[in-house]
PAMARZA-176747 format. One record per residue (C-alpha): residue number from 1; residue in three letters; x, y, z. Coordinates in Angstrom, 2 decimals. Example, Ala and Ser with C-alpha at 12.3 -4.5 7.8 and 13.67 -1.06 7.14 Angstrom:
2
<base=1	balum=ALA	x=12.30	y=-4.50	z=7.80> .
<base=2	balum=SER	x=13.67	y=-1.06	z=7.14> .
END
This chain:
253
<base=1	balum=MET	x=-72.20	y=64.92	z=129.12> .
<base=2	balum=ARG	x=-73.57	y=68.17	z=127.71> .
<base=3	balum=THR	x=-70.13	y=69.28	z=126.33> .
<base=4	balum=LYS	x=-69.73	y=66.01	z=124.65> .
<base=5	balum=GLN	x=-72.94	y=65.88	z=123.10> .
<base=6	balum=CYS	x=-72.38	y=69.50	z=121.66> .
<base=7	balum=PHE	x=-68.92	y=68.29	z=120.45> .
<base=8	balum=MET	x=-70.35	y=65.27	z=118.61> .
<base=9	balum=LYS	x=-72.93	y=67.59	z=117.04> .
<base=10	balum=MET	x=-70.31	y=69.84	z=115.83> .
<base=11	balum=THR	x=-68.38	y=66.93	z=114.40> .
<base=12	balum=GLN	x=-71.12	y=65.55	z=112.67> .
<base=13	balum=LYS	x=-71.91	y=68.98	z=111.14> .
<base=14	balum=MET	x=-68.22	y=69.26	z=109.99> .
<base=15	balum=LYS	x=-68.30	y=65.88	z=108.43> .
<base=16	balum=SER	x=-71.46	y=66.92	z=106.53> .
<base=17	balum=LEU	x=-69.65	y=70.22	z=105.30> .
<base=18	balum=VAL	x=-66.63	y=68.39	z=104.24> .
<base=19	balum=THR	x=-68.95	y=65.75	z=102.29> .
<base=20	balum=VAL	x=-70.70	y=68.43	z=100.74> .
<base=21	balum=ALA	x=-67.46	y=70.24	z=99.64> .
<base=22	balum=LEU	x=-65.94	y=67.28	z=98.42> .
<base=23	balum=ALA	x=-68.95	y=66.03	z=96.29> .
<base=24	balum=ALA	x=-68.96	y=69.53	z=94.79> .
<base=25	balum=THR	x=-65.40	y=69.43	z=93.83> .
<base=26	balum=ILE	x=-65.89	y=65.95	z=92.26> .
<base=27	balum=SER	x=-68.81	y=67.34	z=90.52> .
<base=28	balum=LEU	x=-67.13	y=70.43	z=88.94> .
<base=29	balum=ALA	x=-64.31	y=68.29	z=87.83> .
<base=30	balum=ALA	x=-66.48	y=65.93	z=86.05> .
<base=31	balum=THR	x=-68.41	y=68.65	z=84.33> .
<base=32	balum=SER	x=-65.18	y=70.98	z=83.36> .
<base=33	balum=ALA	x=-63.57	y=67.72	z=81.85> .
<base=34	balum=MET	x=-65.96	y=67.00	z=79.36> .
<base=35	balum=ALA	x=-67.45	y=70.78	z=78.76> .
<base=36	balum=GLY	x=-65.94	y=72.89	z=76.20> .
<base=37	balum=PRO	x=-66.60	y=76.70	z=76.37> .
<base=38	balum=ILE	x=-69.60	y=78.07	z=74.40> .
<base=39	balum=TYR	x=-68.33	y=80.13	z=71.11> .
<base=40	balum=THR	x=-70.38	y=82.91	z=69.34> .
<base=41	balum=PHE	x=-69.20	y=84.09	z=66.05> .
<base=42	balum=SER	x=-71.49	y=87.23	z=64.90> .
<base=43	balum=VAL	x=-69.07	y=89.22	z=62.74> .
<base=44	balum=SER	x=-68.74	y=87.94	z=58.90> .
<base=45	balum=GLU	x=-67.70	y=89.27	z=55.69> .
<base=46	balum=GLY	x=-69.00	y=88.73	z=52.04> .
<base=47	balum=THR	x=-71.92	y=89.51	z=49.47> .
<base=48	balum=GLN	x=-74.16	y=89.86	z=52.77> .
<base=49	balum=PRO	x=-74.19	y=92.45	z=55.66> .
<base=50	balum=THR	x=-71.67	y=91.79	z=58.25> .
<base=51	balum=GLY	x=-74.05	y=90.91	z=60.77> .
<base=52	balum=VAL	x=-76.18	y=88.75	z=58.55> .
<base=53	balum=GLY	x=-76.27	y=85.82	z=61.18> .
<base=54	balum=THR	x=-74.65	y=84.38	z=64.41> .
<base=55	balum=ILE	x=-73.00	y=80.99	z=64.61> .
<base=56	balum=THR	x=-73.11	y=79.42	z=68.50> .
<base=57	balum=LEU	x=-71.29	y=76.27	z=69.28> .
<base=58	balum=THR	x=-72.33	y=74.75	z=72.65> .
<base=59	balum=GLN	x=-70.83	y=71.63	z=74.24> .
<base=60	balum=VAL	x=-73.45	y=68.71	z=74.72> .
<base=61	balum=ASP	x=-71.56	y=66.05	z=76.01> .
<base=62	balum=SER	x=-67.91	y=64.82	z=75.45> .
<base=63	balum=ASP	x=-68.64	y=63.63	z=72.18> .
<base=64	balum=SER	x=-71.19	y=66.06	z=70.76> .
<base=65	balum=VAL	x=-71.33	y=69.94	z=69.72> .
<base=66	balum=GLN	x=-74.51	y=71.80	z=68.97> .
<base=67	balum=ILE	x=-74.15	y=74.11	z=66.14> .
<base=68	balum=GLY	x=-76.60	y=76.90	z=65.76> .
<base=69	balum=VAL	x=-76.83	y=79.51	z=62.90> .
<base=70	balum=ASP	x=-79.36	y=82.19	z=63.42> .
<base=71	balum=LEU	x=-79.75	y=84.36	z=60.17> .
<base=72	balum=LEU	x=-81.63	y=87.69	z=59.81> .
<base=73	balum=PRO	x=-85.29	y=87.27	z=58.27> .
<base=74	balum=GLY	x=-85.12	y=87.05	z=54.75> .
<base=75	balum=TYR	x=-81.94	y=85.38	z=54.35> .
<base=76	balum=GLY	x=-81.44	y=81.75	z=53.52> .
<base=77	balum=PHE	x=-78.76	y=78.93	z=52.86> .
<base=78	balum=ILE	x=-78.34	y=78.04	z=48.93> .
<base=79	balum=ASN	x=-76.28	y=76.13	z=46.22> .
<base=80	balum=THR	x=-75.04	y=78.54	z=43.52> .
<base=81	balum=GLY	x=-72.39	y=76.62	z=42.07> .
<base=82	balum=GLY	x=-69.29	y=78.51	z=41.53> .
<base=83	balum=PRO	x=-68.23	y=76.32	z=43.54> .
<base=84	balum=HIS	x=-70.02	y=77.03	z=46.81> .
<base=85	balum=THR	x=-71.32	y=75.08	z=49.73> .
<base=86	balum=PRO	x=-74.51	y=75.97	z=51.93> .
<base=87	balum=PHE	x=-72.41	y=75.59	z=54.95> .
<base=88	balum=ALA	x=-68.70	y=74.58	z=55.77> .
<base=89	balum=PHE	x=-66.02	y=74.52	z=58.67> .
<base=90	balum=ASN	x=-62.82	y=72.71	z=59.66> .
<base=91	balum=LEU	x=-62.27	y=70.40	z=62.51> .
<base=92	balum=THR	x=-59.06	y=69.25	z=64.26> .
<base=93	balum=GLY	x=-58.73	y=65.48	z=65.31> .
<base=94	balum=SER	x=-60.26	y=62.10	z=64.11> .
<base=95	balum=GLY	x=-63.31	y=59.93	z=64.29> .
<base=96	balum=ALA	x=-66.34	y=59.05	z=62.55> .
<base=97	balum=LEU	x=-68.80	y=62.02	z=62.31> .
<base=98	balum=SER	x=-72.47	y=61.96	z=62.25> .
<base=99	balum=ILE	x=-75.47	y=64.52	z=62.67> .
<base=100	balum=SER	x=-78.09	y=63.56	z=65.55> .
<base=101	balum=PRO	x=-80.51	y=65.18	z=65.74> .
<base=102	balum=PHE	x=-80.96	y=67.67	z=62.94> .
<base=103	balum=THR	x=-83.28	y=70.01	z=64.88> .
<base=104	balum=THR	x=-83.83	y=72.88	z=62.69> .
<base=105	balum=PRO	x=-85.09	y=71.98	z=59.87> .
<base=106	balum=ALA	x=-86.36	y=68.75	z=61.49> .
<base=107	balum=GLY	x=-84.26	y=66.03	z=60.34> .
<base=108	balum=GLY	x=-82.65	y=68.55	z=57.78> .
<base=109	balum=ILE	x=-85.85	y=68.19	z=55.59> .
<base=110	balum=TYR	x=-87.32	y=71.45	z=53.95> .
<base=111	balum=ASP	x=-89.61	y=71.92	z=50.95> .
<base=112	balum=ALA	x=-90.74	y=68.48	z=51.32> .
<base=113	balum=THR	x=-87.93	y=66.62	z=49.28> .
<base=114	balum=SER	x=-84.76	y=68.81	z=49.75> .
<base=115	balum=VAL	x=-82.36	y=67.55	z=52.39> .
<base=116	balum=PHE	x=-79.40	y=68.84	z=54.19> .
<base=117	balum=SER	x=-76.55	y=65.80	z=54.61> .
<base=118	balum=LEU	x=-73.22	y=65.87	z=56.09> .
<base=119	balum=ASN	x=-70.24	y=65.68	z=53.77> .
<base=120	balum=THR	x=-66.98	y=64.69	z=55.50> .
<base=121	balum=GLY	x=-65.29	y=65.20	z=52.41> .
<base=122	balum=GLY	x=-65.68	y=69.05	z=52.48> .
<base=123	balum=GLY	x=-66.64	y=71.70	z=50.14> .
<base=124	balum=ASP	x=-65.62	y=74.85	z=48.66> .
<base=125	balum=ASN	x=-66.77	y=78.44	z=49.25> .
<base=126	balum=THR	x=-65.21	y=80.77	z=46.82> .
<base=127	balum=PRO	x=-63.32	y=83.10	z=47.59> .
<base=128	balum=TYR	x=-62.77	y=81.55	z=51.17> .
<base=129	balum=GLY	x=-61.25	y=78.44	z=50.34> .
<base=130	balum=THR	x=-61.95	y=74.76	z=50.67> .
<base=131	balum=PHE	x=-63.27	y=73.52	z=53.85> .
<base=132	balum=GLY	x=-62.96	y=70.09	z=55.38> .
<base=133	balum=ILE	x=-66.38	y=69.54	z=56.54> .
<base=134	balum=ALA	x=-69.68	y=70.53	z=54.88> .
<base=135	balum=LEU	x=-73.56	y=70.57	z=54.87> .
<base=136	balum=ASN	x=-74.69	y=69.55	z=51.19> .
<base=137	balum=SER	x=-78.14	y=70.01	z=49.89> .
<base=138	balum=ASN	x=-79.77	y=68.15	z=47.07> .
<base=139	balum=ALA	x=-81.92	y=71.08	z=46.13> .
<base=140	balum=GLY	x=-81.10	y=72.66	z=42.76> .
<base=141	balum=ASN	x=-79.24	y=75.88	z=42.42> .
<base=142	balum=GLY	x=-80.47	y=79.33	z=42.83> .
<base=143	balum=SER	x=-82.55	y=81.30	z=45.50> .
<base=144	balum=GLY	x=-85.91	y=79.57	z=44.24> .
<base=145	balum=ASN	x=-84.39	y=76.32	z=45.79> .
<base=146	balum=GLY	x=-83.00	y=77.66	z=48.95> .
<base=147	balum=TYR	x=-83.73	y=77.06	z=52.69> .
<base=148	balum=PHE	x=-84.75	y=80.54	z=54.09> .
<base=149	balum=GLY	x=-84.30	y=79.57	z=57.99> .
<base=150	balum=ASP	x=-82.03	y=78.90	z=60.72> .
<base=151	balum=LEU	x=-79.95	y=75.79	z=61.24> .
<base=152	balum=LEU	x=-79.46	y=73.81	z=64.34> .
<base=153	balum=PHE	x=-78.12	y=70.68	z=64.68> .
<base=154	balum=THR	x=-75.70	y=68.25	z=66.77> .
<base=155	balum=LEU	x=-72.44	y=67.18	z=65.57> .
<base=156	balum=ASN	x=-71.29	y=63.93	z=67.11> .
<base=157	balum=ARG	x=-67.69	y=62.42	z=66.70> .
<base=158	balum=VAL	x=-66.48	y=58.79	z=67.74> .
<base=159	balum=GLY	x=-63.71	y=59.57	z=70.39> .
<base=160	balum=GLY	x=-64.65	y=62.85	z=71.47> .
<base=161	balum=LEU	x=-65.53	y=66.45	z=70.03> .
<base=162	balum=ASP	x=-64.96	y=69.75	z=71.70> .
<base=163	balum=THR	x=-65.89	y=73.27	z=70.69> .
<base=164	balum=ASN	x=-62.19	y=73.84	z=70.89> .
<base=165	balum=ASP	x=-61.78	y=71.48	z=67.64> .
<base=166	balum=PHE	x=-63.44	y=74.09	z=65.28> .
<base=167	balum=VAL	x=-60.42	y=75.78	z=63.58> .
<base=168	balum=ARG	x=-59.72	y=78.67	z=61.18> .
<base=169	balum=ASN	x=-59.50	y=77.76	z=57.56> .
<base=170	balum=ALA	x=-56.23	y=78.73	z=56.01> .
<base=171	balum=ASP	x=-56.65	y=77.46	z=52.64> .
<base=172	balum=ASN	x=-56.95	y=80.32	z=49.94> .
<base=173	balum=ASP	x=-58.55	y=82.35	z=52.50> .
<base=174	balum=PRO	x=-58.28	y=85.99	z=52.03> .
<base=175	balum=ILE	x=-59.23	y=86.81	z=55.83> .
<base=176	balum=ALA	x=-56.05	y=87.30	z=57.88> .
<base=177	balum=GLY	x=-55.76	y=84.26	z=59.92> .
<base=178	balum=GLY	x=-58.91	y=82.52	z=58.02> .
<base=179	balum=SER	x=-62.31	y=82.11	z=58.73> .
<base=180	balum=TYR	x=-64.05	y=79.61	z=61.07> .
<base=181	balum=PHE	x=-67.30	y=78.94	z=59.03> .
<base=182	balum=SER	x=-68.65	y=79.68	z=55.59> .
<base=183	balum=ALA	x=-71.92	y=79.63	z=54.01> .
<base=184	balum=ASP	x=-73.72	y=80.22	z=50.59> .
<base=185	balum=LEU	x=-76.44	y=82.67	z=51.17> .
<base=186	balum=SER	x=-79.12	y=84.61	z=49.57> .
<base=187	balum=ASN	x=-81.63	y=87.51	z=50.28> .
<base=188	balum=GLY	x=-83.68	y=86.25	z=47.50> .
<base=189	balum=GLN	x=-81.97	y=88.62	z=44.91> .
<base=190	balum=ASN	x=-78.02	y=88.91	z=45.93> .
<base=191	balum=THR	x=-76.32	y=85.46	z=46.28> .
<base=192	balum=GLY	x=-72.84	y=84.70	z=47.50> .
<base=193	balum=ALA	x=-70.35	y=83.04	z=49.95> .
<base=194	balum=GLN	x=-70.23	y=84.71	z=53.41> .
<base=195	balum=ALA	x=-67.31	y=83.98	z=56.21> .
<base=196	balum=TRP	x=-67.32	y=84.32	z=59.84> .
<base=197	balum=PHE	x=-64.46	y=85.06	z=61.90> .
<base=198	balum=PRO	x=-63.87	y=86.13	z=65.65> .
<base=199	balum=ALA	x=-64.62	y=89.86	z=66.44> .
<base=200	balum=GLY	x=-61.40	y=91.65	z=66.94> .
<base=201	balum=PRO	x=-60.56	y=94.90	z=69.23> .
<base=202	balum=ASN	x=-62.49	y=97.11	z=66.95> .
<base=203	balum=ASP	x=-65.86	y=95.16	z=67.86> .
<base=204	balum=GLU	x=-68.35	y=97.40	z=69.33> .
<base=205	balum=HIS	x=-69.09	y=95.02	z=71.87> .
<base=206	balum=ALA	x=-65.34	y=94.63	z=73.01> .
<base=207	balum=VAL	x=-64.94	y=96.07	z=76.46> .
<base=208	balum=LEU	x=-61.33	y=96.90	z=78.06> .
<base=209	balum=ILE	x=-61.20	y=96.61	z=81.65> .
<base=210	balum=ARG	x=-58.21	y=98.13	z=83.55> .
<base=211	balum=VAL	x=-57.81	y=97.25	z=87.30> .
<base=212	balum=GLU	x=-55.64	y=99.24	z=89.76> .
<base=213	balum=PRO	x=-55.32	y=97.42	z=93.05> .
<base=214	balum=HIS	x=-54.74	y=99.26	z=96.24> .
<base=215	balum=SER	x=-54.40	y=96.80	z=98.79> .
<base=216	balum=ALA	x=-54.16	y=93.01	z=99.57> .
<base=217	balum=GLU	x=-54.75	y=90.88	z=102.71> .
<base=218	balum=TYR	x=-53.18	y=87.38	z=103.68> .
<base=219	balum=TRP	x=-53.45	y=84.89	z=106.38> .
<base=220	balum=ASP	x=-50.64	y=82.62	z=107.50> .
<base=221	balum=SER	x=-51.92	y=80.11	z=110.10> .
<base=222	balum=ASN	x=-49.75	y=77.68	z=112.19> .
<base=223	balum=ASP	x=-52.68	y=75.44	z=112.87> .
<base=224	balum=SER	x=-53.34	y=72.02	z=111.13> .
<base=225	balum=ARG	x=-55.77	y=72.05	z=108.25> .
<base=226	balum=MET	x=-58.08	y=69.69	z=110.56> .
<base=227	balum=VAL	x=-57.91	y=72.32	z=113.28> .
<base=228	balum=ARG	x=-58.53	y=75.26	z=110.69> .
<base=229	balum=LEU	x=-61.52	y=73.29	z=109.16> .
<base=230	balum=PHE	x=-62.82	y=72.86	z=112.86> .
<base=231	balum=ALA	x=-62.43	y=76.71	z=113.99> .
<base=232	balum=MET	x=-64.27	y=77.75	z=110.63> .
<base=233	balum=ALA	x=-67.19	y=75.37	z=110.96> .
<base=234	balum=LYS	x=-67.51	y=76.49	z=114.72> .
<base=235	balum=ALA	x=-67.46	y=80.12	z=113.51> .
<base=236	balum=ALA	x=-70.00	y=79.37	z=110.90> .
<base=237	balum=MET	x=-72.41	y=77.79	z=113.47> .
<base=238	balum=THR	x=-71.96	y=80.29	z=116.24> .
<base=239	balum=GLY	x=-71.72	y=83.26	z=113.92> .
<base=240	balum=THR	x=-68.26	y=84.51	z=115.30> .
<base=241	balum=LYS	x=-64.90	y=84.97	z=113.99> .
<base=242	balum=PRO	x=-62.84	y=81.83	z=113.67> .
<base=243	balum=ASP	x=-60.17	y=81.26	z=116.50> .
<base=244	balum=MET	x=-56.98	y=80.02	z=114.84> .
<base=245	balum=ASP	x=-53.31	y=80.72	z=115.52> .
<base=246	balum=SER	x=-52.71	y=82.85	z=112.49> .
<base=247	balum=GLU	x=-51.01	y=85.93	z=111.23> .
<base=248	balum=HIS	x=-53.18	y=88.41	z=109.11> .
<base=249	balum=ARG	x=-51.79	y=91.45	z=107.47> .
<base=250	balum=THR	x=-52.93	y=93.93	z=104.97> .
<base=251	balum=LEU	x=-50.66	y=95.37	z=102.26> .
<base=252	balum=LYS	x=-50.70	y=98.67	z=100.67> .
<base=253	balum=LEU	x=-49.93	y=98.46	z=97.00> .
END
């Protein structure tokens, strides 16, 4: 009787372990299906220093990506004409676009009456070409009408938007392969276009890792999956090695 009770308890624990593992697998699959990777762009070229700002793309949900632009203190977004656009980028795919929310500046509003707005017709940033999507500003030209701060907003697209949908601009772009983002920036004196691109092998933060394996292990079991699961669950509860009909070998490489 006691043996039967122990077996029933072990069986119940095994069911719990299987349930937890299955739930975790389903949860992971659902999450990865709608979550693009986080991308960071910290290398740029243009009128301003190469490290003037960092752009970060973060997946919010299957239809939304948060875009953050963190500039160094004293730098801001402007309209200088020329033509230049405060901020611009390219997307693959189609679907109606909108911004909600516009976190910084709040509502896209700065200096009381100046407002950033989404322009799905795109914009230019000479000499880095024409981009498909842009942020416009109704403020006048010049540094005196600029927004000296960071940008943080969420871009939404009907039908889905992923961080992988942001692509390089190949239209008259002097950067090899094209830039991902461009902006019209000022430090209060010098104004001009800036373009961001991925850091290459010469980036100071790049690290090359070399792996030299010396050995490898493998297990080949003749038992069924349920028997193996039961043996592993029993071993986990008793603190012993699993008792399985298996072959275990170590290979020297």
